[in-house]
Biopython code that builds the backbone (N, CA, C, O; Angstrom):
import numpy as np
from Bio.PDB.StructureBuilder import StructureBuilder

atoms = [
    (1, "MET", "N", (-7.946, 4.105, -40.177)),
    (1, "MET", "CA", (-8.554, 3.061, -40.606)),
    (1, "MET", "C", (-7.838, 1.979, -41.473)),
    (1, "MET", "O", (-7.235, 2.281, -42.503)),
    (2, "VAL", "N", (-7.922, 0.882, -41.068)),
    (2, "VAL", "CA", (-6.885, -0.043, -41.720)),
    (2, "VAL", "C", (-7.762, -0.933, -42.344)),
    (2, "VAL", "O", (-8.801, -1.444, -41.926)),
    (3, "ARG", "N", (-6.987, -1.069, -43.761)),
    (3, "ARG", "CA", (-8.162, -1.979, -44.347)),
    (3, "ARG", "C", (-7.092, -3.142, -44.695)),
    (3, "ARG", "O", (-5.880, -3.034, -44.882)),
    (4, "GLU", "N", (-8.117, -4.559, -44.730)),
    (4, "GLU", "CA", (-7.445, -5.803, -45.009)),
    (4, "GLU", "C", (-7.352, -5.942, -46.199)),
    (4, "GLU", "O", (-8.267, -5.617, -46.955)),
    (5, "ILE", "N", (-6.019, -6.550, -46.682)),
    (5, "ILE", "CA", (-5.759, -6.944, -47.857)),
    (5, "ILE", "C", (-6.151, -8.499, -48.289)),
    (5, "ILE", "O", (-5.722, -9.503, -47.720)),
    (6, "ARG", "N", (-6.930, -8.481, -49.260)),
    (6, "ARG", "CA", (-7.266, -9.779, -49.580)),
    (6, "ARG", "C", (-6.839, -10.431, -50.812)),
    (6, "ARG", "O", (-6.854, -9.663, -51.775)),
    (7, "ARG", "N", (-6.555, -11.328, -51.004)),
    (7, "ARG", "CA", (-5.702, -12.020, -52.390)),
    (7, "ARG", "C", (-6.858, -12.630, -53.088)),
    (7, "ARG", "O", (-7.414, -13.586, -52.546)),
    (8, "ILE", "N", (-7.225, -12.246, -54.077)),
    (8, "ILE", "CA", (-8.367, -12.479, -55.284)),
    (8, "ILE", "C", (-7.765, -13.653, -55.887)),
    (8, "ILE", "O", (-6.658, -13.594, -56.423)),
    (9, "ARG", "N", (-8.562, -14.887, -55.809)),
    (9, "ARG", "CA", (-7.689, -16.154, -56.626)),
    (9, "ARG", "C", (-9.028, -16.723, -57.424)),
    (9, "ARG", "O", (-10.127, -16.774, -56.872)),
    (10, "ARG", "N", (-8.839, -17.068, -58.549)),
    (10, "ARG", "CA", (-9.438, -17.329, -59.663)),
    (10, "ARG", "C", (-10.025, -18.845, -59.387)),
    (10, "ARG", "O", (-9.453, -19.842, -58.947)),
    (11, "ALA", "N", (-11.241, -18.660, -59.770)),
    (11, "ALA", "CA", (-12.084, -20.335, -59.478)),
    (11, "ALA", "C", (-11.439, -21.249, -60.173)),
    (11, "ALA", "O", (-11.214, -22.367, -59.710)),
    (12, "GLU", "N", (-10.961, -20.760, -61.711)),
    (12, "GLU", "CA", (-10.650, -21.802, -62.519)),
    (12, "GLU", "C", (-9.047, -21.618, -62.842)),
    (12, "GLU", "O", (-8.751, -20.433, -62.997)),
    (13, "LYS", "N", (-8.206, -22.325, -62.946)),
    (13, "LYS", "CA", (-6.829, -21.940, -63.684)),
    (13, "LYS", "C", (-7.201, -21.638, -64.860)),
    (13, "LYS", "O", (-8.210, -21.963, -65.487)),
    (14, "LEU", "N", (-5.758, -20.578, -65.302)),
    (14, "LEU", "CA", (-5.376, -20.155, -66.642)),
    (14, "LEU", "C", (-5.277, -20.857, -67.468)),
    (14, "LEU", "O", (-4.801, -21.957, -67.187)),
    (15, "SER", "N", (-5.602, -20.632, -68.637)),
    (15, "SER", "CA", (-5.212, -21.522, -69.715)),
    (15, "SER", "C", (-3.624, -21.387, -70.031)),
    (15, "SER", "O", (-3.125, -20.324, -69.664)),
    (16, "PRO", "N", (-2.820, -22.263, -70.621)),
    (16, "PRO", "CA", (-1.673, -21.786, -71.003)),
    (16, "PRO", "C", (-1.197, -20.640, -72.014)),
    (16, "PRO", "O", (-0.134, -20.020, -72.022)),
    (17, "GLU", "N", (-2.333, -20.542, -72.888)),
    (17, "GLU", "CA", (-2.405, -19.060, -73.499)),
    (17, "GLU", "C", (-2.773, -18.062, -72.867)),
    (17, "GLU", "O", (-2.286, -16.984, -73.210)),
    (18, "GLU", "N", (-3.590, -18.088, -71.926)),
    (18, "GLU", "CA", (-3.947, -17.032, -70.801)),
    (18, "GLU", "C", (-2.654, -16.461, -70.090)),
    (18, "GLU", "O", (-2.229, -15.306, -70.090)),
    (19, "ALA", "N", (-2.179, -17.533, -69.520)),
    (19, "ALA", "CA", (-1.090, -17.477, -68.647)),
    (19, "ALA", "C", (0.297, -16.909, -69.609)),
    (19, "ALA", "O", (0.988, -16.043, -69.072)),
    (20, "GLU", "N", (0.637, -17.314, -70.792)),
    (20, "GLU", "CA", (1.403, -16.471, -71.352)),
    (20, "GLU", "C", (1.576, -15.118, -72.042)),
    (20, "GLU", "O", (2.575, -14.458, -72.327)),
    (21, "ARG", "N", (-0.048, -14.883, -72.257)),
    (21, "ARG", "CA", (-0.515, -13.391, -72.595)),
    (21, "ARG", "C", (-0.010, -12.630, -71.314)),
    (21, "ARG", "O", (0.918, -11.824, -71.252)),
    (22, "LEU", "N", (-0.732, -13.016, -70.430)),
    (22, "LEU", "CA", (-0.436, -12.317, -68.986)),
    (22, "LEU", "C", (1.095, -12.187, -68.643)),
    (22, "LEU", "O", (1.452, -11.366, -67.799)),
    (23, "ALA", "N", (1.925, -12.925, -69.240)),
    (23, "ALA", "CA", (3.366, -13.218, -68.715)),
    (23, "ALA", "C", (3.887, -11.936, -69.556)),
    (23, "ALA", "O", (4.469, -11.039, -68.946)),
    (24, "ARG", "N", (3.700, -11.853, -70.835)),
    (24, "ARG", "CA", (4.050, -10.935, -71.723)),
    (24, "ARG", "C", (3.395, -9.438, -71.362)),
    (24, "ARG", "O", (3.997, -8.372, -71.489)),
    (25, "LEU", "N", (2.415, -9.555, -71.019)),
    (25, "LEU", "CA", (2.135, -8.195, -70.625)),
    (25, "LEU", "C", (2.272, -7.527, -69.286)),
    (25, "LEU", "O", (1.985, -6.358, -69.033)),
    (26, "ARG", "N", (2.858, -8.634, -68.283)),
    (26, "ARG", "CA", (3.616, -8.155, -67.233)),
    (26, "ARG", "C", (5.209, -7.690, -67.588)),
    (26, "ARG", "O", (5.816, -6.748, -67.079)),
    (27, "SER", "N", (5.626, -8.497, -68.464)),
    (27, "SER", "CA", (7.117, -8.042, -69.080)),
    (27, "SER", "C", (7.027, -6.897, -69.859)),
    (27, "SER", "O", (7.993, -6.147, -69.718)),
    (28, "GLN", "N", (6.300, -6.581, -70.521)),
    (28, "GLN", "CA", (5.774, -5.186, -71.290)),
    (28, "GLN", "C", (5.825, -4.112, -70.201)),
    (28, "GLN", "O", (6.483, -3.101, -70.448)),
    (29, "ILE", "N", (5.217, -4.219, -69.048)),
    (29, "ILE", "CA", (4.884, -3.357, -68.007)),
    (29, "ILE", "C", (6.132, -3.064, -67.494)),
    (29, "ILE", "O", (6.440, -1.883, -67.331)),
    (30, "ALA", "N", (6.999, -4.070, -67.179)),
    (30, "ALA", "CA", (8.040, -4.018, -66.297)),
    (30, "ALA", "C", (9.129, -3.114, -67.391)),
    (30, "ALA", "O", (9.866, -2.236, -66.943)),
    (31, "GLU", "N", (9.101, -3.414, -68.608)),
    (31, "GLU", "CA", (9.938, -2.863, -69.860)),
    (31, "GLU", "C", (9.881, -1.357, -69.896)),
    (31, "GLU", "O", (10.766, -0.537, -70.143)),
    (32, "GLU", "N", (8.432, -1.187, -69.541)),
    (32, "GLU", "CA", (8.103, 0.283, -69.963)),
    (32, "GLU", "C", (8.076, 1.345, -68.653)),
    (32, "GLU", "O", (8.258, 2.550, -68.827)),
    (33, "LEU", "N", (7.865, 0.850, -67.520)),
    (33, "LEU", "CA", (7.782, 1.404, -66.343)),
    (33, "LEU", "C", (9.036, 2.276, -65.887)),
    (33, "LEU", "O", (8.868, 3.230, -65.129)),
    (34, "PRO", "N", (10.235, 1.945, -66.342)),
    (34, "PRO", "CA", (11.339, 3.267, -65.983)),
    (34, "PRO", "C", (11.312, 4.462, -66.591)),
    (34, "PRO", "O", (11.576, 5.536, -66.050)),
    (35, "GLU", "N", (10.908, 4.247, -68.021)),
    (35, "GLU", "CA", (10.219, 5.426, -69.066)),
    (35, "GLU", "C", (8.984, 6.338, -68.551)),
    (35, "GLU", "O", (9.012, 7.543, -68.803)),
    (36, "ILE", "N", (8.186, 5.926, -68.021)),
    (36, "ILE", "CA", (6.796, 6.445, -67.620)),
    (36, "ILE", "C", (7.233, 7.111, -66.240)),
    (36, "ILE", "O", (6.785, 8.238, -66.028)),
    (37, "ARG", "N", (8.119, 6.492, -65.210)),
    (37, "ARG", "CA", (8.563, 7.279, -63.957)),
    (37, "ARG", "C", (9.156, 8.284, -64.686)),
    (37, "ARG", "O", (8.669, 9.409, -64.572)),
    (38, "LYS", "N", (10.337, 8.081, -65.589)),
    (38, "LYS", "CA", (10.932, 9.342, -65.944)),
    (38, "LYS", "C", (10.254, 10.370, -66.650)),
    (38, "LYS", "O", (10.692, 11.520, -66.641)),
    (39, "ARG", "N", (9.211, 10.050, -67.268)),
    (39, "ARG", "CA", (8.439, 11.116, -67.668)),
    (39, "ARG", "C", (7.697, 11.836, -66.935)),
    (39, "ARG", "O", (7.443, 13.026, -67.122)),
    (40, "ALA", "N", (7.241, 11.028, -65.908)),
    (40, "ALA", "CA", (6.184, 11.516, -64.803)),
    (40, "ALA", "C", (7.138, 12.658, -63.836)),
    (40, "ALA", "O", (6.725, 13.690, -63.306)),
    (41, "LYS", "N", (8.511, 12.101, -63.814)),
    (41, "LYS", "CA", (9.100, 12.903, -62.763)),
    (41, "LYS", "C", (9.457, 14.428, -63.655)),
    (41, "LYS", "O", (9.497, 15.487, -63.029)),
    (42, "ALA", "N", (9.651, 14.395, -64.849)),
    (42, "ALA", "CA", (9.828, 15.579, -65.611)),
    (42, "ALA", "C", (8.812, 16.418, -65.658)),
    (42, "ALA", "O", (9.074, 17.620, -65.621)),
    (43, "ARG", "N", (7.374, 15.964, -65.753)),
    (43, "ARG", "CA", (6.432, 16.748, -65.286)),
    (43, "ARG", "C", (6.078, 17.252, -64.056)),
    (43, "ARG", "O", (5.373, 18.232, -63.817)),
    (44, "LEU", "N", (6.605, 16.531, -63.326)),
    (44, "LEU", "CA", (6.271, 16.883, -61.713)),
    (44, "LEU", "C", (7.211, 17.947, -61.291)),
    (44, "LEU", "O", (6.932, 18.694, -60.353)),
    (45, "ILE", "N", (8.829, 18.080, -62.268)),
    (45, "ILE", "CA", (9.754, 18.945, -62.124)),
    (45, "ILE", "C", (9.146, 20.293, -62.695)),
    (45, "ILE", "O", (9.193, 21.319, -62.016)),
    (46, "GLU", "N", (8.614, 20.272, -63.865)),
    (46, "GLU", "CA", (7.685, 21.399, -64.384)),
    (46, "GLU", "C", (6.920, 21.931, -63.661)),
    (46, "GLU", "O", (7.112, 23.123, -63.422)),
    (47, "VAL", "N", (5.895, 21.314, -63.116)),
    (47, "VAL", "CA", (4.646, 21.807, -62.115)),
    (47, "VAL", "C", (5.282, 22.611, -61.020)),
    (47, "VAL", "O", (4.892, 23.750, -60.763)),
    (48, "THR", "N", (6.391, 21.946, -60.286)),
    (48, "THR", "CA", (6.904, 22.150, -58.933)),
    (48, "THR", "C", (7.822, 23.524, -59.460)),
    (48, "THR", "O", (8.021, 24.441, -58.664)),
    (49, "ASP", "N", (8.257, 23.572, -60.600)),
    (49, "ASP", "CA", (8.610, 24.997, -60.906)),
    (49, "ASP", "C", (7.876, 26.202, -61.207)),
    (49, "ASP", "O", (8.261, 27.336, -60.922)),
    (50, "ALA", "N", (6.811, 25.908, -61.790)),
    (50, "ALA", "CA", (5.654, 26.728, -62.015)),
    (50, "ALA", "C", (4.813, 27.385, -60.673)),
    (50, "ALA", "O", (4.272, 28.488, -60.585)),
    (51, "LEU", "N", (4.898, 26.414, -59.782)),
    (51, "LEU", "CA", (4.551, 26.704, -58.453)),
    (51, "LEU", "C", (5.574, 27.317, -57.641)),
    (51, "LEU", "O", (5.233, 28.042, -56.707)),
    (52, "ALA", "N", (6.457, 27.164, -57.825)),
    (52, "ALA", "CA", (7.960, 27.796, -57.262)),
    (52, "ALA", "C", (7.892, 29.272, -57.260)),
    (52, "ALA", "O", (8.063, 30.108, -56.373)),
    (53, "ALA", "N", (7.473, 29.378, -59.004)),
    (53, "ALA", "CA", (7.839, 30.687, -59.494)),
    (53, "ALA", "C", (6.267, 31.740, -58.923)),
    (53, "ALA", "O", (6.305, 32.914, -58.555)),
    (54, "LEU", "N", (5.162, 30.947, -59.009)),
    (54, "LEU", "CA", (4.422, 31.744, -58.425)),
    (54, "LEU", "C", (4.334, 31.956, -57.060)),
    (54, "LEU", "O", (3.597, 32.866, -56.680)),
    (55, "ARG", "N", (5.046, 31.181, -56.105)),
    (55, "ARG", "CA", (4.879, 31.538, -54.525)),
    (55, "ARG", "C", (6.086, 32.634, -54.625)),
    (55, "ARG", "O", (6.054, 33.681, -53.978)),
    (56, "ALA", "N", (7.138, 32.286, -55.491)),
    (56, "ALA", "CA", (8.062, 33.931, -55.288)),
    (56, "ALA", "C", (7.669, 35.052, -55.985)),
    (56, "ALA", "O", (8.405, 36.036, -55.910)),
    (57, "GLU", "N", (6.656, 35.115, -56.652)),
    (57, "GLU", "CA", (5.758, 36.605, -57.341)),
    (57, "GLU", "C", (4.878, 36.915, -56.069)),
    (57, "GLU", "O", (4.777, 38.047, -55.595)),
    (58, "ARG", "N", (4.213, 35.730, -55.536)),
    (58, "ARG", "CA", (3.087, 35.957, -54.545)),
    (58, "ARG", "C", (4.297, 37.221, -53.028)),
    (58, "ARG", "O", (4.021, 38.250, -52.412)),
    (59, "GLU", "N", (5.292, 36.500, -53.067)),
    (59, "GLU", "CA", (6.076, 36.934, -51.837)),
    (59, "GLU", "C", (6.523, 38.360, -52.301)),
    (59, "GLU", "O", (6.331, 39.384, -51.645)),
    (60, "ARG", "N", (7.162, 38.293, -53.551)),
    (60, "ARG", "CA", (7.749, 39.575, -53.794)),
    (60, "ARG", "C", (6.875, 40.750, -54.102)),
    (60, "ARG", "O", (7.293, 41.907, -54.155)),
    (61, "GLN", "N", (5.645, 40.387, -54.301)),
    (61, "GLN", "CA", (4.596, 41.574, -53.742)),
    (61, "GLN", "C", (3.949, 41.450, -52.792)),
    (61, "GLN", "O", (2.731, 41.619, -52.848)),
    (62, "GLY", "N", (4.492, 41.168, -51.815)),
    (62, "GLY", "CA", (4.256, 41.247, -49.964)),
    (62, "GLY", "C", (2.592, 40.571, -49.708)),
    (62, "GLY", "O", (1.721, 40.862, -48.888)),
    (63, "LEU", "N", (2.638, 39.666, -50.697)),
    (63, "LEU", "CA", (1.367, 39.151, -50.526)),
    (63, "LEU", "C", (0.853, 38.121, -49.759)),
    (63, "LEU", "O", (1.414, 37.059, -50.027)),
    (64, "SER", "N", (0.019, 38.030, -48.927)),
    (64, "SER", "CA", (-0.054, 36.312, -47.898)),
    (64, "SER", "C", (-1.183, 35.610, -48.476)),
    (64, "SER", "O", (-1.942, 36.154, -49.278)),
    (65, "LEU", "N", (-1.331, 34.191, -48.011)),
    (65, "LEU", "CA", (-2.300, 33.293, -48.646)),
    (65, "LEU", "C", (-3.599, 33.826, -48.708)),
    (65, "LEU", "O", (-4.412, 33.570, -49.596)),
    (66, "ALA", "N", (-3.873, 34.958, -47.254)),
    (66, "ALA", "CA", (-5.329, 34.766, -47.524)),
    (66, "ALA", "C", (-5.351, 36.149, -48.374)),
    (66, "ALA", "O", (-6.492, 36.610, -48.395)),
    (67, "ASP", "N", (-4.461, 36.894, -49.042)),
    (67, "ASP", "CA", (-4.627, 38.081, -49.954)),
    (67, "ASP", "C", (-4.921, 37.184, -51.114)),
    (67, "ASP", "O", (-6.050, 37.408, -51.549)),
    (68, "VAL", "N", (-4.249, 36.192, -51.794)),
    (68, "VAL", "CA", (-4.496, 35.581, -52.601)),
    (68, "VAL", "C", (-5.805, 34.825, -52.630)),
    (68, "VAL", "O", (-6.447, 34.826, -53.681)),
    (69, "ARG", "N", (-6.279, 34.149, -51.520)),
    (69, "ARG", "CA", (-7.569, 33.766, -51.577)),
    (69, "ARG", "C", (-8.516, 34.463, -51.706)),
    (69, "ARG", "O", (-9.591, 33.998, -52.085)),
    (70, "GLU", "N", (-8.348, 35.729, -51.424)),
    (70, "GLU", "CA", (-9.423, 36.592, -51.457)),
    (70, "GLU", "C", (-9.641, 37.035, -53.261)),
    (70, "GLU", "O", (-10.684, 37.191, -53.896)),
    (71, "ARG", "N", (-8.227, 37.143, -53.693)),
    (71, "ARG", "CA", (-8.265, 37.506, -54.808)),
    (71, "ARG", "C", (-8.920, 36.229, -56.207)),
    (71, "ARG", "O", (-9.315, 36.388, -57.362)),
    (72, "SER", "N", (-8.763, 35.147, -55.402)),
    (72, "SER", "CA", (-8.318, 34.112, -56.748)),
    (72, "SER", "C", (-9.826, 33.241, -56.013)),
    (72, "SER", "O", (-10.568, 32.719, -56.845)),
    (73, "GLY", "N", (-10.098, 33.154, -54.998)),
    (73, "GLY", "CA", (-11.192, 32.388, -54.449)),
    (73, "GLY", "C", (-10.705, 31.051, -54.051)),
    (73, "GLY", "O", (-11.473, 30.405, -53.338)),
    (74, "ILE", "N", (-9.538, 30.493, -54.384)),
    (74, "ILE", "CA", (-9.068, 29.414, -53.797)),
    (74, "ILE", "C", (-8.867, 29.572, -52.663)),
    (74, "ILE", "O", (-8.344, 30.598, -52.225)),
    (75, "GLU", "N", (-9.251, 28.557, -51.919)),
    (75, "GLU", "CA", (-8.842, 28.683, -50.394)),
    (75, "GLU", "C", (-7.444, 28.270, -50.168)),
    (75, "GLU", "O", (-6.665, 27.566, -50.809)),
    (76, "ARG", "N", (-7.348, 29.073, -48.809)),
    (76, "ARG", "CA", (-5.893, 29.303, -48.407)),
    (76, "ARG", "C", (-5.544, 28.249, -47.886)),
    (76, "ARG", "O", (-4.323, 28.339, -47.763)),
    (77, "SER", "N", (-5.960, 27.078, -47.413)),
    (77, "SER", "CA", (-5.149, 25.904, -47.330)),
    (77, "SER", "C", (-5.039, 25.054, -48.394)),
    (77, "SER", "O", (-4.447, 24.038, -48.028)),
    (78, "ALA", "N", (-5.393, 25.009, -49.725)),
    (78, "ALA", "CA", (-5.451, 24.242, -51.032)),
    (78, "ALA", "C", (-4.353, 25.257, -51.492)),
    (78, "ALA", "O", (-3.662, 24.760, -52.380)),
    (79, "LEU", "N", (-3.914, 26.773, -51.091)),
    (79, "LEU", "CA", (-2.674, 27.497, -51.992)),
    (79, "LEU", "C", (-1.799, 27.201, -50.933)),
    (79, "LEU", "O", (-0.699, 27.474, -51.413)),
    (80, "SER", "N", (-1.578, 26.716, -49.514)),
    (80, "SER", "CA", (-0.248, 26.568, -48.828)),
    (80, "SER", "C", (0.026, 24.745, -49.363)),
    (80, "SER", "O", (1.173, 24.320, -49.219)),
    (81, "ARG", "N", (-0.941, 23.875, -49.892)),
    (81, "ARG", "CA", (-0.666, 22.627, -50.041)),
    (81, "ARG", "C", (0.194, 22.866, -51.566)),
    (81, "ARG", "O", (1.056, 22.069, -51.936)),
    (82, "LEU", "N", (-0.096, 23.771, -52.154)),
    (82, "LEU", "CA", (-0.154, 23.865, -53.753)),
    (82, "LEU", "C", (1.585, 24.262, -53.463)),
    (82, "LEU", "O", (2.533, 23.688, -54.000)),
    (83, "GLU", "N", (1.658, 25.331, -52.527)),
    (83, "GLU", "CA", (3.339, 25.938, -52.690)),
    (83, "GLU", "C", (4.115, 25.029, -51.781)),
    (83, "GLU", "O", (5.282, 25.417, -51.731)),
    (84, "ASN", "N", (3.845, 23.668, -50.838)),
    (84, "ASN", "CA", (4.260, 22.780, -50.122)),
    (84, "ASN", "C", (4.615, 21.567, -50.480)),
    (84, "ASN", "O", (5.657, 20.933, -50.314)),
    (85, "GLU", "N", (3.548, 21.310, -51.028)),
    (85, "GLU", "CA", (3.616, 19.717, -50.925)),
    (85, "GLU", "C", (4.366, 19.144, -52.222)),
    (85, "GLU", "O", (4.105, 19.580, -53.344)),
    (86, "VAL", "N", (5.202, 18.257, -52.020)),
    (86, "VAL", "CA", (5.724, 17.506, -52.993)),
    (86, "VAL", "C", (4.775, 16.797, -54.025)),
    (86, "VAL", "O", (3.948, 15.971, -53.640)),
    (87, "GLY", "N", (4.911, 17.128, -55.296)),
    (87, "GLY", "CA", (3.756, 16.017, -55.990)),
    (87, "GLY", "C", (2.518, 16.952, -56.240)),
    (87, "GLY", "O", (1.587, 16.444, -56.865)),
    (88, "ALA", "N", (2.413, 18.041, -55.895)),
    (88, "ALA", "CA", (1.210, 18.721, -55.845)),
    (88, "ALA", "C", (0.840, 18.588, -57.587)),
    (88, "ALA", "O", (1.650, 18.611, -58.513)),
    (89, "ASN", "N", (-0.556, 18.455, -57.650)),
    (89, "ASN", "CA", (-0.818, 18.192, -58.978)),
    (89, "ASN", "C", (-2.120, 19.479, -59.483)),
    (89, "ASN", "O", (-3.232, 19.131, -59.881)),
    (90, "PRO", "N", (-1.873, 20.331, -59.413)),
    (90, "PRO", "CA", (-2.773, 21.567, -59.793)),
    (90, "PRO", "C", (-3.370, 21.398, -61.289)),
    (90, "PRO", "O", (-2.662, 21.046, -62.232)),
    (91, "THR", "N", (-4.865, 21.710, -61.410)),
    (91, "THR", "CA", (-5.533, 21.931, -62.859)),
    (91, "THR", "C", (-4.792, 23.063, -63.228)),
    (91, "THR", "O", (-4.111, 23.772, -62.487)),
    (92, "ILE", "N", (-5.044, 23.214, -64.831)),
    (92, "ILE", "CA", (-4.602, 24.383, -65.318)),
    (92, "ILE", "C", (-4.987, 25.565, -64.913)),
    (92, "ILE", "O", (-4.315, 26.577, -64.712)),
    (93, "HIS", "N", (-6.688, 25.277, -64.749)),
    (93, "HIS", "CA", (-7.499, 26.333, -63.847)),
    (93, "HIS", "C", (-6.883, 26.968, -62.892)),
    (93, "HIS", "O", (-6.766, 28.181, -62.717)),
    (94, "THR", "N", (-6.370, 25.807, -62.088)),
    (94, "THR", "CA", (-6.244, 26.811, -60.766)),
    (94, "THR", "C", (-4.975, 27.246, -61.189)),
    (94, "THR", "O", (-4.722, 28.291, -60.590)),
    (95, "LEU", "N", (-3.955, 26.888, -62.034)),
    (95, "LEU", "CA", (-2.759, 27.830, -62.207)),
    (95, "LEU", "C", (-3.159, 29.110, -62.550)),
    (95, "LEU", "O", (-2.883, 30.180, -62.006)),
    (96, "VAL", "N", (-3.792, 28.888, -63.450)),
    (96, "VAL", "CA", (-4.307, 30.223, -64.066)),
    (96, "VAL", "C", (-5.043, 31.428, -63.055)),
    (96, "VAL", "O", (-4.730, 32.613, -62.941)),
    (97, "ARG", "N", (-5.984, 30.762, -62.468)),
    (97, "ARG", "CA", (-6.458, 31.653, -61.438)),
    (97, "ARG", "C", (-5.495, 32.231, -60.537)),
    (97, "ARG", "O", (-5.532, 33.455, -60.411)),
    (98, "TYR", "N", (-4.342, 31.346, -59.660)),
    (98, "TYR", "CA", (-3.431, 31.747, -59.054)),
    (98, "TYR", "C", (-2.552, 32.842, -59.728)),
    (98, "TYR", "O", (-1.968, 33.717, -59.088)),
    (99, "ALA", "N", (-2.519, 32.724, -60.915)),
    (99, "ALA", "CA", (-1.660, 33.605, -61.760)),
    (99, "ALA", "C", (-2.190, 35.001, -62.078)),
    (99, "ALA", "O", (-1.468, 35.991, -62.199)),
    (100, "GLU", "N", (-3.585, 34.988, -62.210)),
    (100, "GLU", "CA", (-4.345, 35.913, -62.351)),
    (100, "GLU", "C", (-4.453, 36.779, -61.339)),
    (100, "GLU", "O", (-4.571, 37.976, -61.603)),
    (101, "SER", "N", (-4.433, 36.348, -60.056)),
    (101, "SER", "CA", (-4.404, 36.827, -58.737)),
    (101, "SER", "C", (-3.638, 37.532, -58.283)),
    (101, "SER", "O", (-3.828, 38.272, -57.318)),
    (102, "LEU", "N", (-1.968, 37.329, -59.344)),
    (102, "LEU", "CA", (-0.989, 37.891, -59.010)),
    (102, "LEU", "C", (-0.501, 39.033, -59.849)),
    (102, "LEU", "O", (0.571, 39.620, -59.699)),
    (103, "GLY", "N", (-1.444, 39.284, -60.776)),
    (103, "GLY", "CA", (-1.470, 39.972, -62.435)),
    (103, "GLY", "C", (-0.560, 39.520, -63.218)),
    (103, "GLY", "O", (0.357, 40.147, -63.748)),
    (104, "LYS", "N", (-0.847, 38.288, -63.300)),
    (104, "LYS", "CA", (0.044, 37.387, -64.428)),
    (104, "LYS", "C", (-0.676, 36.478, -65.097)),
    (104, "LYS", "O", (-1.751, 36.086, -64.644)),
    (105, "LYS", "N", (-0.154, 36.009, -66.308)),
    (105, "LYS", "CA", (-0.919, 34.898, -66.958)),
    (105, "LYS", "C", (0.069, 33.491, -67.263)),
    (105, "LYS", "O", (1.286, 33.422, -67.435)),
    (106, "ILE", "N", (-0.791, 32.611, -67.257)),
    (106, "ILE", "CA", (-0.132, 31.629, -67.642)),
    (106, "ILE", "C", (0.086, 31.236, -69.015)),
    (106, "ILE", "O", (-0.946, 31.282, -69.683)),
    (107, "VAL", "N", (1.327, 30.790, -69.761)),
    (107, "VAL", "CA", (1.429, 30.479, -71.249)),
    (107, "VAL", "C", (2.118, 29.382, -70.941)),
    (107, "VAL", "O", (3.027, 29.137, -70.147)),
    (108, "ILE", "N", (1.209, 28.463, -72.111)),
    (108, "ILE", "CA", (1.407, 27.060, -72.573)),
    (108, "ILE", "C", (2.159, 26.918, -73.726)),
    (108, "ILE", "O", (1.740, 27.471, -74.743)),
    (109, "GLN", "N", (3.438, 26.129, -73.775)),
    (109, "GLN", "CA", (3.795, 26.237, -75.165)),
    (109, "GLN", "C", (3.696, 24.655, -75.505)),
    (109, "GLN", "O", (3.436, 23.770, -74.691)),
    (110, "LEU", "N", (3.882, 24.543, -76.476)),
    (110, "LEU", "CA", (3.753, 23.114, -77.323)),
    (110, "LEU", "C", (5.324, 23.019, -78.132)),
    (110, "LEU", "O", (5.545, 23.666, -79.155)),
    (111, "VAL", "N", (6.301, 22.150, -77.523)),
    (111, "VAL", "CA", (7.406, 22.181, -77.950)),
    (111, "VAL", "C", (7.829, 20.610, -78.510)),
    (111, "VAL", "O", (7.149, 19.627, -78.214)),
    (112, "ASP", "N", (8.818, 20.548, -79.196)),
    (112, "ASP", "CA", (9.170, 18.909, -79.473)),
    (112, "ASP", "C", (9.678, 18.341, -78.281)),
    (112, "ASP", "O", (10.301, 19.021, -77.466)),
    (113, "ALA", "N", (9.466, 17.222, -78.140)),
    (113, "ALA", "CA", (9.505, 16.243, -76.897)),
    (113, "ALA", "C", (11.291, 15.751, -77.272)),
    (113, "ALA", "O", (11.862, 15.317, -78.272)),
    (114, "ASP", "N", (11.684, 16.082, -75.958)),
    (114, "ASP", "CA", (13.466, 15.328, -76.175)),
    (114, "ASP", "C", (13.508, 14.258, -77.024)),
    (114, "ASP", "O", (14.577, 13.690, -77.247)),
]
sb = StructureBuilder()
sb.init_structure("model")
sb.init_model(0)
sb.init_chain("A")
sb.init_seg("    ")
for serial, (resi, resn, name, xyz) in enumerate(atoms, 1):
    if name == "N":
        sb.init_residue(resn, " ", resi, " ")
    sb.init_atom(name, np.array(xyz, "f"), 0.0, 1.0, " ", f" {name:<3s}", serial, name[0])
structure = sb.get_structure()
């Protein structure tokens, strides 16, 4: 399905004050974007590491995805996506269910930011 992208145009022109306000907002967003992306990437690495640890433990125990599905109730296809998709974004509840199916638990720590 291909969606047509339409440009939305305002019926009235922006006032000089409103145009300046929007320009300041765009500038602020441009300045903050690298830091936002950096933090998002760090979070992605942490989640990816947790999922890799769960997969390694599953394999160490000789369990298949079907075995984990039976134990956790998480669909096999969802487990496969968690283990293989870059950028997987599971809920804490899902991580806890996966870990519990392996006889493990998830520990969350609050630490000072870098």
